[in-house]
A tleap script that builds the chain and sets N, CA, C and O, in Angstrom:
source leaprc.protein.ff14SB
mol = sequence {
  NMET ILE VAL VAL THR LEU ALA ALA LYS ALA
  HIE SER LEU ASN ALA ARG GLN HIE TRP ALA
  ALA LYS ALA ARG SER ALA LYS GLN LEU ARG
  GLN ASP VAL HIE TRP LEU LEU LYS GLY ARG
  PRO VAL ALA LEU PRO CYS VAL VAL THR LEU
  THR ARG ILE ALA PRO SER ARG GLY LEU ASP
  PRO HIE ASP ASN LEU PRO GLY SER LEU LYS
  PRO VAL THR ASP GLY VAL SER ASP PHE LEU
  GLY VAL ASP ASP ARG ASP ALA ARG VAL THR
  TRP ARG TYR ALA GLN ALA ARG GLY VAL GLY
  TYR ALA VAL LEU VAL GLU ILE ASP ASP ASP
  ARG CARG
}
set mol.1.N position { -79.133 443.825 -49.956 }
set mol.1.CA position { -79.535 442.895 -49.044 }
set mol.1.C position { -80.979 443.332 -48.544 }
set mol.1.O position { -81.299 444.512 -48.688 }
set mol.2.N position { -81.845 442.455 -47.975 }
set mol.2.CA position { -83.055 442.783 -47.637 }
set mol.2.C position { -83.183 442.151 -46.053 }
set mol.2.O position { -82.860 440.993 -45.791 }
set mol.3.N position { -83.619 442.946 -45.224 }
set mol.3.CA position { -83.780 442.654 -43.792 }
set mol.3.C position { -85.020 443.089 -43.304 }
set mol.3.O position { -85.358 444.272 -43.340 }
set mol.4.N position { -85.776 442.101 -42.808 }
set mol.4.CA position { -87.154 442.468 -42.290 }
set mol.4.C position { -87.313 441.477 -41.106 }
set mol.4.O position { -86.860 440.332 -41.085 }
set mol.5.N position { -88.092 442.144 -40.029 }
set mol.5.CA position { -88.092 441.680 -38.695 }
set mol.5.C position { -89.791 441.211 -38.667 }
set mol.5.O position { -90.633 442.090 -38.847 }
set mol.6.N position { -90.196 439.846 -38.442 }
set mol.6.CA position { -91.709 439.485 -38.304 }
set mol.6.C position { -91.827 439.158 -36.669 }
set mol.6.O position { -91.179 438.274 -36.109 }
set mol.7.N position { -92.648 439.918 -36.109 }
set mol.7.CA position { -93.165 439.736 -34.740 }
set mol.7.C position { -94.010 438.860 -34.550 }
set mol.7.O position { -95.233 438.996 -34.517 }
set mol.8.N position { -93.146 437.551 -34.364 }
set mol.8.CA position { -94.116 436.080 -34.470 }
set mol.8.C position { -93.032 435.142 -33.858 }
set mol.8.O position { -91.802 435.193 -33.821 }
set mol.9.N position { -94.046 434.189 -33.354 }
set mol.9.CA position { -93.342 433.166 -32.384 }
set mol.9.C position { -93.393 431.797 -33.470 }
set mol.9.O position { -94.386 431.418 -34.091 }
set mol.10.N position { -92.234 431.287 -33.489 }
set mol.10.CA position { -91.753 430.264 -34.658 }
set mol.10.C position { -92.154 428.968 -33.594 }
set mol.10.O position { -91.228 428.820 -32.796 }
set mol.11.N position { -92.924 428.293 -33.432 }
set mol.11.CA position { -93.499 426.874 -32.735 }
set mol.11.C position { -92.420 425.936 -32.772 }
set mol.11.O position { -91.715 425.837 -33.776 }
set mol.12.N position { -92.295 425.448 -32.052 }
set mol.12.CA position { -91.474 423.797 -31.847 }
set mol.12.C position { -92.319 423.007 -32.925 }
set mol.12.O position { -93.361 423.464 -33.397 }
set mol.13.N position { -91.767 421.749 -33.281 }
set mol.13.CA position { -92.156 420.806 -33.976 }
set mol.13.C position { -92.977 419.761 -32.808 }
set mol.13.O position { -93.807 418.894 -33.082 }
set mol.14.N position { -92.523 420.097 -31.608 }
set mol.14.CA position { -93.166 419.470 -30.313 }
set mol.14.C position { -94.058 420.013 -29.788 }
set mol.14.O position { -94.644 419.468 -28.852 }
set mol.15.N position { -94.398 421.208 -30.236 }
set mol.15.CA position { -95.648 421.978 -29.577 }
set mol.15.C position { -97.149 421.171 -29.599 }
set mol.15.O position { -97.624 420.608 -30.586 }
set mol.16.N position { -97.715 421.257 -28.363 }
set mol.16.CA position { -98.837 420.340 -28.397 }
set mol.16.C position { -99.990 421.577 -28.712 }
set mol.16.O position { -100.293 422.551 -28.022 }
set mol.17.N position { -100.452 421.168 -29.918 }
set mol.17.CA position { -101.616 422.484 -30.602 }
set mol.17.C position { -102.330 421.350 -31.167 }
set mol.17.O position { -101.965 420.189 -31.349 }
set mol.18.N position { -103.450 421.956 -31.408 }
set mol.18.CA position { -104.667 420.980 -32.163 }
set mol.18.C position { -104.291 421.353 -33.581 }
set mol.18.O position { -103.914 422.497 -33.834 }
set mol.19.N position { -104.405 420.189 -34.738 }
set mol.19.CA position { -104.117 420.333 -36.033 }
set mol.19.C position { -104.624 421.598 -36.692 }
set mol.19.O position { -103.974 422.200 -37.547 }
set mol.20.N position { -105.493 421.872 -36.372 }
set mol.20.CA position { -106.392 423.167 -37.116 }
set mol.20.C position { -105.635 424.245 -36.764 }
set mol.20.O position { -105.202 425.048 -37.591 }
set mol.21.N position { -105.425 424.323 -35.454 }
set mol.21.CA position { -104.999 425.573 -34.902 }
set mol.21.C position { -103.232 425.814 -35.361 }
set mol.21.O position { -102.736 426.936 -35.463 }
set mol.22.N position { -102.663 424.853 -35.535 }
set mol.22.CA position { -101.291 424.757 -36.089 }
set mol.22.C position { -101.210 424.945 -37.361 }
set mol.22.O position { -100.206 425.514 -37.789 }
set mol.23.N position { -102.258 424.509 -38.288 }
set mol.23.CA position { -102.485 424.940 -39.659 }
set mol.23.C position { -102.824 426.263 -39.979 }
set mol.23.O position { -102.254 426.888 -40.874 }
set mol.24.N position { -103.908 426.806 -39.148 }
set mol.24.CA position { -103.860 428.393 -39.235 }
set mol.24.C position { -102.854 428.961 -38.907 }
set mol.24.O position { -102.614 429.783 -39.791 }
set mol.25.N position { -101.940 429.013 -37.960 }
set mol.25.CA position { -100.888 429.687 -37.261 }
set mol.25.C position { -99.720 429.764 -38.519 }
set mol.25.O position { -99.107 430.795 -38.800 }
set mol.26.N position { -99.547 428.430 -39.221 }
set mol.26.CA position { -98.573 428.283 -40.467 }
set mol.26.C position { -99.175 429.068 -41.660 }
set mol.26.O position { -98.492 429.776 -42.401 }
set mol.27.N position { -100.097 428.941 -41.746 }
set mol.27.CA position { -100.463 429.721 -43.044 }
set mol.27.C position { -100.636 431.331 -42.803 }
set mol.27.O position { -100.466 432.123 -43.730 }
set mol.28.N position { -100.943 431.695 -41.648 }
set mol.28.CA position { -100.947 433.068 -41.466 }
set mol.28.C position { -99.338 433.694 -41.537 }
set mol.28.O position { -99.031 434.649 -42.251 }
set mol.29.N position { -98.451 433.007 -40.709 }
set mol.29.CA position { -97.304 433.031 -40.813 }
set mol.29.C position { -96.570 433.247 -42.137 }
set mol.29.O position { -95.851 434.219 -42.370 }
set mol.30.N position { -96.816 432.272 -42.954 }
set mol.30.CA position { -96.421 432.187 -44.445 }
set mol.30.C position { -97.054 433.450 -45.215 }
set mol.30.O position { -96.260 434.096 -45.900 }
set mol.31.N position { -98.205 433.816 -45.185 }
set mol.31.CA position { -98.786 435.111 -45.548 }
set mol.31.C position { -98.254 436.354 -45.303 }
set mol.31.O position { -98.110 437.295 -46.084 }
set mol.32.N position { -97.954 436.254 -44.044 }
set mol.32.CA position { -97.270 437.605 -43.445 }
set mol.32.C position { -95.894 437.875 -43.899 }
set mol.32.O position { -95.466 438.962 -44.287 }
set mol.33.N position { -95.310 436.866 -43.815 }
set mol.33.CA position { -93.650 436.953 -44.707 }
set mol.33.C position { -93.794 437.100 -46.213 }
set mol.33.O position { -93.056 437.852 -46.849 }
set mol.34.N position { -94.678 436.430 -46.732 }
set mol.34.CA position { -94.759 436.911 -48.330 }
set mol.34.C position { -95.403 438.563 -48.535 }
set mol.34.O position { -95.169 439.231 -49.542 }
set mol.35.N position { -96.042 438.930 -47.655 }
set mol.35.CA position { -96.662 440.036 -47.801 }
set mol.35.C position { -95.488 441.047 -47.186 }
set mol.35.O position { -95.517 442.160 -47.711 }
set mol.36.N position { -94.663 440.900 -46.368 }
set mol.36.CA position { -93.803 441.968 -45.761 }
set mol.36.C position { -92.621 442.064 -46.817 }
set mol.36.O position { -92.016 443.136 -46.817 }
set mol.37.N position { -92.154 440.963 -47.837 }
set mol.37.CA position { -91.282 441.183 -48.593 }
set mol.37.C position { -91.817 441.712 -49.846 }
set mol.37.O position { -91.139 442.499 -50.506 }
set mol.38.N position { -93.073 441.313 -50.258 }
set mol.38.CA position { -93.673 441.928 -51.498 }
set mol.38.C position { -93.230 443.394 -52.041 }
set mol.38.O position { -93.296 444.450 -51.411 }
set mol.39.N position { -92.778 443.201 -53.326 }
set mol.39.CA position { -92.526 444.612 -53.892 }
set mol.39.C position { -90.881 444.864 -53.956 }
set mol.39.O position { -90.417 445.774 -54.643 }
set mol.40.N position { -90.255 444.188 -53.366 }
set mol.40.CA position { -88.581 444.191 -52.949 }
set mol.40.C position { -87.954 443.519 -54.021 }
set mol.40.O position { -88.375 442.437 -54.428 }
set mol.41.N position { -86.972 444.092 -54.502 }
set mol.41.CA position { -86.148 443.550 -55.823 }
set mol.41.C position { -85.311 442.451 -55.369 }
set mol.41.O position { -84.682 442.770 -54.360 }
set mol.42.N position { -85.068 441.156 -55.807 }
set mol.42.CA position { -84.040 440.226 -55.125 }
set mol.42.C position { -84.030 439.657 -56.841 }
set mol.42.O position { -84.828 439.722 -57.777 }
set mol.43.N position { -82.711 439.106 -56.640 }
set mol.43.CA position { -82.198 438.366 -58.049 }
set mol.43.C position { -81.636 437.334 -57.482 }
set mol.43.O position { -81.110 437.382 -56.370 }
set mol.44.N position { -81.715 436.108 -58.351 }
set mol.44.CA position { -81.305 434.892 -57.924 }
set mol.44.C position { -80.086 434.514 -58.555 }
set mol.44.O position { -79.996 434.641 -59.776 }
set mol.45.N position { -79.046 434.025 -57.824 }
set mol.45.CA position { -79.126 432.970 -56.669 }
set mol.45.C position { -79.047 434.025 -55.396 }
set mol.45.O position { -78.747 435.201 -55.600 }
set mol.46.N position { -79.320 433.557 -54.151 }
set mol.46.CA position { -78.999 434.400 -53.034 }
set mol.46.C position { -79.016 433.400 -51.758 }
set mol.46.O position { -79.388 432.227 -51.761 }
set mol.47.N position { -78.554 434.104 -50.741 }
set mol.47.CA position { -78.730 433.219 -49.286 }
set mol.47.C position { -79.749 433.909 -48.478 }
set mol.47.O position { -79.664 435.083 -48.120 }
set mol.48.N position { -80.648 433.161 -48.234 }
set mol.48.CA position { -81.492 433.473 -47.058 }
set mol.48.C position { -81.142 432.931 -45.764 }
set mol.48.O position { -80.854 431.755 -45.542 }
set mol.49.N position { -81.195 433.988 -44.830 }
set mol.49.CA position { -80.870 433.330 -43.358 }
set mol.49.C position { -81.991 433.892 -42.525 }
set mol.49.O position { -82.459 435.030 -42.497 }
set mol.50.N position { -82.310 432.774 -41.838 }
set mol.50.CA position { -83.753 433.102 -40.887 }
set mol.50.C position { -83.207 432.877 -39.593 }
set mol.50.O position { -82.608 431.813 -39.433 }
set mol.51.N position { -83.304 433.745 -38.544 }
set mol.51.CA position { -83.092 433.879 -37.283 }
set mol.51.C position { -84.125 433.668 -36.415 }
set mol.51.O position { -85.032 434.500 -36.418 }
set mol.52.N position { -84.184 432.729 -35.667 }
set mol.52.CA position { -85.506 432.619 -34.540 }
set mol.52.C position { -84.863 433.563 -33.350 }
set mol.52.O position { -83.687 433.490 -32.993 }
set mol.53.N position { -85.813 434.432 -32.819 }
set mol.53.CA position { -85.209 435.092 -31.787 }
set mol.53.C position { -86.539 434.967 -30.725 }
set mol.53.O position { -87.705 435.261 -30.988 }
set mol.54.N position { -85.942 434.389 -29.325 }
set mol.54.CA position { -86.621 433.855 -28.483 }
set mol.54.C position { -86.127 434.215 -26.985 }
set mol.54.O position { -84.899 434.242 -26.897 }
set mol.55.N position { -86.816 434.492 -25.807 }
set mol.55.CA position { -86.260 434.599 -24.695 }
set mol.55.C position { -85.286 433.061 -24.160 }
set mol.55.O position { -84.220 433.054 -23.544 }
set mol.56.N position { -85.953 432.073 -24.565 }
set mol.56.CA position { -85.436 430.774 -24.364 }
set mol.56.C position { -84.127 430.342 -24.817 }
set mol.56.O position { -83.451 431.003 -25.606 }
set mol.57.N position { -83.746 429.155 -24.282 }
set mol.57.CA position { -82.483 428.759 -24.613 }
set mol.57.C position { -82.268 428.395 -25.736 }
set mol.57.O position { -81.083 428.209 -26.015 }
set mol.58.N position { -83.195 428.178 -26.695 }
set mol.58.CA position { -83.103 427.628 -27.998 }
set mol.58.C position { -83.665 426.524 -28.332 }
set mol.58.O position { -84.262 425.987 -27.398 }
set mol.59.N position { -83.703 425.903 -29.462 }
set mol.59.CA position { -84.354 424.687 -30.251 }
set mol.59.C position { -83.058 424.061 -30.381 }
set mol.59.O position { -81.998 424.585 -30.037 }
set mol.60.N position { -83.220 422.662 -31.008 }
set mol.60.CA position { -82.117 421.686 -31.166 }
set mol.60.C position { -81.987 422.216 -32.671 }
set mol.60.O position { -82.990 422.188 -33.385 }
set mol.61.N position { -80.552 422.784 -33.255 }
set mol.61.CA position { -80.491 423.409 -34.397 }
set mol.61.C position { -80.561 422.336 -35.456 }
set mol.61.O position { -80.742 422.574 -36.650 }
set mol.62.N position { -80.396 421.083 -34.906 }
set mol.62.CA position { -80.116 420.106 -36.341 }
set mol.62.C position { -81.531 419.445 -36.548 }
set mol.62.O position { -81.680 418.662 -37.486 }
set mol.63.N position { -82.662 419.762 -35.626 }
set mol.63.CA position { -84.200 419.004 -35.964 }
set mol.63.C position { -85.105 420.059 -35.934 }
set mol.63.O position { -85.768 420.267 -36.949 }
set mol.64.N position { -85.265 420.824 -34.869 }
set mol.64.CA position { -86.365 421.558 -34.642 }
set mol.64.C position { -86.211 423.167 -35.194 }
set mol.64.O position { -87.087 423.890 -35.668 }
set mol.65.N position { -84.946 423.419 -34.983 }
set mol.65.CA position { -84.777 424.957 -35.820 }
set mol.65.C position { -85.309 425.110 -37.322 }
set mol.65.O position { -86.032 426.060 -37.621 }
set mol.66.N position { -84.907 424.089 -38.303 }
set mol.66.CA position { -85.553 424.369 -39.574 }
set mol.66.C position { -86.828 423.918 -39.832 }
set mol.66.O position { -87.306 424.092 -40.953 }
set mol.67.N position { -87.522 423.298 -38.858 }
set mol.67.CA position { -88.857 422.717 -38.886 }
set mol.67.C position { -89.679 423.885 -38.069 }
set mol.67.O position { -90.856 424.071 -38.376 }
set mol.68.N position { -89.268 424.420 -37.365 }
set mol.68.CA position { -90.086 425.475 -36.565 }
set mol.68.C position { -90.043 426.292 -37.798 }
set mol.68.O position { -91.198 426.532 -38.153 }
set mol.69.N position { -89.165 426.812 -38.589 }
set mol.69.CA position { -89.150 427.978 -39.475 }
set mol.69.C position { -89.694 427.765 -40.861 }
set mol.69.O position { -89.563 428.638 -41.719 }
set mol.70.N position { -90.324 426.581 -41.107 }
set mol.70.CA position { -90.981 426.026 -42.146 }
set mol.70.C position { -91.846 426.916 -42.781 }
set mol.70.O position { -91.666 427.201 -43.965 }
set mol.71.N position { -92.873 427.444 -42.056 }
set mol.71.CA position { -93.641 428.524 -42.700 }
set mol.71.C position { -93.076 429.617 -43.181 }
set mol.71.O position { -93.288 430.060 -44.310 }
set mol.72.N position { -92.261 430.151 -42.272 }
set mol.72.CA position { -91.415 431.262 -42.898 }
set mol.72.C position { -90.778 431.114 -44.369 }
set mol.72.O position { -90.948 431.808 -45.371 }
set mol.73.N position { -89.745 429.623 -44.090 }
set mol.73.CA position { -89.531 429.227 -45.381 }
set mol.73.C position { -90.238 429.312 -46.541 }
set mol.73.O position { -89.689 429.781 -47.538 }
set mol.74.N position { -91.477 428.897 -46.577 }
set mol.74.CA position { -92.467 428.724 -47.525 }
set mol.74.C position { -92.843 429.905 -48.144 }
set mol.74.O position { -93.069 430.115 -49.336 }
set mol.75.N position { -92.898 430.944 -46.817 }
set mol.75.CA position { -93.380 432.340 -47.198 }
set mol.75.C position { -92.105 433.229 -48.183 }
set mol.75.O position { -92.385 434.007 -49.094 }
set mol.76.N position { -90.884 432.928 -47.791 }
set mol.76.CA position { -89.915 433.572 -48.473 }
set mol.76.C position { -89.796 432.907 -49.822 }
set mol.76.O position { -89.498 433.591 -50.801 }
set mol.77.N position { -90.053 431.366 -49.947 }
set mol.77.CA position { -90.308 431.044 -51.186 }
set mol.77.C position { -91.138 431.394 -52.055 }
set mol.77.O position { -90.847 431.596 -53.234 }
set mol.78.N position { -92.250 431.502 -51.569 }
set mol.78.CA position { -93.857 432.321 -52.573 }
set mol.78.C position { -93.023 433.380 -52.975 }
set mol.78.O position { -92.746 433.422 -54.174 }
set mol.79.N position { -92.552 434.264 -52.217 }
set mol.79.CA position { -92.131 435.683 -52.455 }
set mol.79.C position { -91.089 435.921 -53.899 }
set mol.79.O position { -91.106 436.749 -54.810 }
set mol.80.N position { -90.145 434.659 -53.549 }
set mol.80.CA position { -89.068 434.452 -54.996 }
set mol.80.C position { -89.580 433.585 -55.819 }
set mol.80.O position { -88.961 433.210 -56.814 }
set mol.81.N position { -90.635 433.205 -55.547 }
set mol.81.CA position { -91.366 432.426 -57.047 }
set mol.81.C position { -90.620 431.143 -57.183 }
set mol.81.O position { -90.734 430.569 -58.266 }
set mol.82.N position { -89.859 430.587 -56.244 }
set mol.82.CA position { -89.308 429.322 -56.500 }
set mol.82.C position { -89.796 428.414 -55.482 }
set mol.82.O position { -90.543 428.869 -54.616 }
set mol.83.N position { -89.467 427.164 -55.471 }
set mol.83.CA position { -89.533 426.291 -54.759 }
set mol.83.C position { -88.377 425.972 -53.737 }
set mol.83.O position { -87.177 426.077 -53.988 }
set mol.84.N position { -88.942 425.558 -52.523 }
set mol.84.CA position { -87.915 425.945 -51.420 }
set mol.84.C position { -86.564 424.896 -51.509 }
set mol.84.O position { -85.684 424.997 -50.654 }
set mol.85.N position { -86.473 423.963 -52.517 }
set mol.85.CA position { -85.474 422.842 -53.037 }
set mol.85.C position { -84.881 423.441 -53.922 }
set mol.85.O position { -83.967 422.766 -54.395 }
set mol.86.N position { -85.052 424.860 -54.558 }
set mol.86.CA position { -84.265 425.206 -55.567 }
set mol.86.C position { -83.180 425.636 -55.445 }
set mol.86.O position { -82.972 426.550 -54.648 }
set mol.87.N position { -82.040 425.013 -56.314 }
set mol.87.CA position { -80.435 425.152 -55.719 }
set mol.87.C position { -80.066 426.526 -56.001 }
set mol.87.O position { -78.907 426.882 -55.793 }
set mol.88.N position { -80.896 427.301 -56.436 }
set mol.88.CA position { -80.365 428.825 -56.200 }
set mol.88.C position { -80.595 429.746 -55.209 }
set mol.88.O position { -80.249 430.924 -55.125 }
set mol.89.N position { -81.315 428.948 -54.368 }
set mol.89.CA position { -81.299 429.674 -52.745 }
set mol.89.C position { -80.600 428.733 -51.946 }
set mol.89.O position { -80.688 427.513 -52.088 }
set mol.90.N position { -79.843 429.371 -51.029 }
set mol.90.CA position { -79.024 428.874 -50.224 }
set mol.90.C position { -79.942 429.409 -48.671 }
set mol.90.O position { -80.176 430.567 -48.327 }
set mol.91.N position { -80.326 428.102 -47.945 }
set mol.91.CA position { -81.135 428.610 -46.741 }
set mol.91.C position { -80.082 428.326 -45.393 }
set mol.91.O position { -79.397 427.314 -45.243 }
set mol.92.N position { -80.147 429.387 -44.559 }
set mol.92.CA position { -79.311 429.203 -43.294 }
set mol.92.C position { -80.394 429.492 -42.063 }
set mol.92.O position { -81.377 430.202 -42.273 }
set mol.93.N position { -80.179 428.978 -40.956 }
set mol.93.CA position { -80.790 428.930 -39.878 }
set mol.93.C position { -79.966 429.218 -38.525 }
set mol.93.O position { -79.026 428.525 -38.135 }
set mol.94.N position { -80.462 430.321 -37.894 }
set mol.94.CA position { -79.668 430.716 -36.574 }
set mol.94.C position { -80.824 430.785 -35.721 }
set mol.94.O position { -81.946 430.406 -36.057 }
set mol.95.N position { -80.495 431.320 -34.519 }
set mol.95.CA position { -81.279 431.817 -33.140 }
set mol.95.C position { -80.336 432.696 -32.454 }
set mol.95.O position { -79.113 432.684 -32.595 }
set mol.96.N position { -81.065 433.507 -31.651 }
set mol.96.CA position { -80.498 434.362 -30.959 }
set mol.96.C position { -81.854 434.577 -29.791 }
set mol.96.O position { -83.067 434.419 -29.934 }
set mol.97.N position { -80.937 435.047 -28.493 }
set mol.97.CA position { -81.914 435.468 -27.303 }
set mol.97.C position { -82.240 436.895 -27.406 }
set mol.97.O position { -81.378 437.769 -27.497 }
set mol.98.N position { -83.660 437.137 -27.388 }
set mol.98.CA position { -84.230 438.301 -27.006 }
set mol.98.C position { -85.245 438.588 -26.173 }
set mol.98.O position { -85.534 437.732 -25.336 }
set mol.99.N position { -85.838 439.567 -26.205 }
set mol.99.CA position { -86.731 439.864 -25.015 }
set mol.99.C position { -87.935 439.386 -25.411 }
set mol.99.O position { -88.644 438.946 -24.505 }
set mol.100.N position { -88.405 439.348 -26.628 }
set mol.100.CA position { -89.624 438.775 -27.108 }
set mol.100.C position { -89.427 437.945 -28.261 }
set mol.100.O position { -88.301 437.844 -28.750 }
set mol.101.N position { -90.634 437.209 -28.849 }
set mol.101.CA position { -90.470 436.563 -29.972 }
set mol.101.C position { -90.275 437.149 -31.427 }
set mol.101.O position { -90.995 438.096 -31.744 }
set mol.102.N position { -89.674 436.828 -32.022 }
set mol.102.CA position { -89.523 437.327 -33.566 }
set mol.102.C position { -88.980 436.406 -34.387 }
set mol.102.O position { -88.506 435.406 -33.847 }
set mol.103.N position { -88.921 436.525 -35.885 }
set mol.103.CA position { -88.055 435.938 -36.835 }
set mol.103.C position { -87.420 436.767 -37.802 }
set mol.103.O position { -88.076 437.091 -38.791 }
set mol.104.N position { -86.254 437.160 -37.674 }
set mol.104.CA position { -85.398 437.745 -38.708 }
set mol.104.C position { -85.207 437.075 -39.892 }
set mol.104.O position { -84.919 435.884 -40.009 }
set mol.105.N position { -85.442 438.191 -41.100 }
set mol.105.CA position { -85.417 437.489 -42.380 }
set mol.105.C position { -84.340 438.249 -43.369 }
set mol.105.O position { -84.647 439.315 -43.902 }
set mol.106.N position { -83.220 437.708 -43.553 }
set mol.106.CA position { -82.280 438.331 -44.248 }
set mol.106.C position { -82.130 437.665 -45.808 }
set mol.106.O position { -81.761 436.502 -45.971 }
set mol.107.N position { -82.431 438.472 -46.794 }
set mol.107.CA position { -81.940 437.982 -48.260 }
set mol.107.C position { -81.009 438.712 -48.864 }
set mol.107.O position { -81.088 439.858 -49.308 }
set mol.108.N position { -79.815 437.704 -48.842 }
set mol.108.CA position { -78.601 438.365 -49.919 }
set mol.108.C position { -78.550 438.290 -50.849 }
set mol.108.O position { -78.223 437.117 -51.028 }
set mol.109.N position { -78.681 438.915 -52.098 }
set mol.109.CA position { -78.169 438.381 -53.630 }
set mol.109.C position { -77.071 439.025 -54.146 }
set mol.109.O position { -76.828 439.001 -55.352 }
set mol.110.N position { -76.423 439.566 -53.389 }
set mol.110.CA position { -75.034 439.994 -53.710 }
set mol.110.C position { -74.952 441.126 -54.689 }
set mol.110.O position { -73.893 441.481 -55.207 }
set mol.111.N position { -76.287 441.757 -54.950 }
set mol.111.CA position { -76.365 442.819 -55.872 }
set mol.111.C position { -75.678 444.100 -54.824 }
set mol.111.O position { -75.860 444.141 -53.607 }
set mol.112.N position { -75.047 444.875 -55.441 }
set mol.112.CA position { -74.233 446.076 -54.883 }
set mol.112.C position { -74.232 446.816 -55.883 }
set mol.112.O position { -73.665 447.908 -55.843 }
savepdb mol mol.pdb
quit
């Protein structure tokens, strides 16, 4: 199992930002996730759990949560070398309260 924590804020899809600032932020988050995971061995199939940590009450778990973590999902997909729709990867999303903002990435490939 691989567990990494990324000190970053996952923005809601409803956040009011200029499109260029939003694109820069998403690109940076995607690259950060990819480089944090680079060089770690993972076998497919696997289960990826992305947990948004924030001091707020949380996002709507059915709409905004997966969308706000899309750059992280793309970064993990880049690392795995697959499309994020690949059936060998199961995506799970969660959120938790914390002091600051972070995203917890857990990849479980059931190798023991």
